[in-house]
C-alpha positions, 0 to 999 in steps of 0.5 A, spaced: 500 500 500 502 506 498 500 513 501 502 519 498 500 527 499 500 532 494 502 539 497 497 545 495 504 549 492 508 545 488 514 548 484 512 555 486 519 557 489 519 563 486 513 567 488 515 567 496 519 572 499 519 572 506 519 564 507 521 558 503 516 553 500 519 547 497 516 542 492 516 536 496 512 530 495 513 523 499 511 516 497 511 511 501 511 504 497 510 498 502 515 492 500 516 495 493 520 491 488 522 496 483 522 504 484 524 509 478 526 516 479 526 521 473 529 527 474 525 530 468 529 532 462 535 530 466 536 523 468 532 517 470 534 513 476 531 506 477 531 502 483 530 495 483 529 492 490 532 485 491 528 482 497 529 486 503 537 486 503 539 490 496 537 495 491 540 497 484 540 504 482 540 505 475 541 512 472 540 514 465 541 521 463 535 524 459 539 531 457 542 533 451 548 534 455 553 531 460 551 531 467 555 529 473 550 525 478 553 526 486 551 521 491 551 522 499 549 516 504 546 519 510 550 520 517 557 518 513 555 511 513 559 507 508 558 511 501 556 507 495 561 504 490 562 511 487 560 518 490 560 522 483 561 520 476 560 523 469 554 521 465 553 523 458 547 524 454 542 518 453 547 513 457 545 509 463 549 506 469 548 503 475 550 502 483 548 497 488 545 499 495 545 494 501 539 495 506 538 499 510 540 505 506 539 512 506 541 518 502 540 523 496 542 524 489 543 530 485 545 532 478 551 537 477 552 541 471 557 545 467 563 541 470 570 542 468 577 541 470 582 547 470 589 547 469 591 545 476 587 539 475 581 541 480 574 539 478 568 544 479 561 545 477 557 551 475 551 548 479 550 543 485 558 542 486 560 538 492 567 542 492 571 536 493 575 538 487 574 531 484 568 528 480 567 524 486 564 527 492 567 523 497 562 524 502 560 532 501 553 534 499 551 538 494 552 546 494 545 549 494 542 550 489 540 543 487 534 539 486 535 533 490 532 526 490 532 522 497 531 515 498 530 510 504 531 503 503 529 499 509 531 492 511 526 486 513 520 488 509 519 495 512 517 501 508 521 504 503 520 511 501 523 516 497 522 524 496 523 530 491 525 536 495 527 543 493 529 544 500 536 546 497 533 550 491 533 548 484 537 547 478 534 542 474 526 539 474 525 532 478 520 527 478 519 520 482 515 515 479 515 507 481 515 501 476 512 494 479 511 493 486 505 493 490 500 498 491 498 505 487 504 509 488 504 516 484 509 520 481 512 526 485 515 531 481 517 538 480 517 538 472 517 546 471 523 549 469 523 554 475 530 557 472 526 560 467 521 564 472 526 565 478 525 572 481 531 576 481 533 575 488 534 568 488 537 567 481 544 564 480 547 566 474 552 563 469 558 568 466 554 569 460 548 572 464 543 566 463 540 563 470 542 556 471 539 555 478 534 558 483 536 559 490 532 557 496 529 564 500 532 561 506 539 561 503 538 568 499 535 572 504 539 570 510 
């Protein structure tokens, strides 16, 4: 059985000045076998749960350009096999997670390596100086996917959150399993309508991410 809630305001980050509203929707699938998380127009991550002990997380980049996904295991528990990687357009890659596991994923954009060999990204950088994030989280603004895989048949869940701002559209859906799990999404391009005070701009003046009001005004 899946329980989900939809807030009244979804993806309306740019209309609030005094307080921050996040695009957030939680889905609680019971004993799911397959979960899919799509970062709309960006990446697809599929979660295949094997019994109650492990899950395979597959990322597919649906953008017309390269992205650099980052991963972070909560509470500094052992990280996944990689904490960051390059993912070309229309390419997939997988990671395995052992239950119990809790953490988050995000996509970095505009990444490059300078003459000294230091790697950095225009959005959602993790400041490790490398493609791997090595236990660092994303520097806001960053659209987040958060997952909690529970062992012994417990309730697994995931959510999409803009608590750290927005850099790319995100949606989460399920495939297979039991219950009627719904899609959670922030499919809008918030960057296109981000108010001036929240904008993160590239060198050419284009808006590449939208800050949370908590960060912008504090």
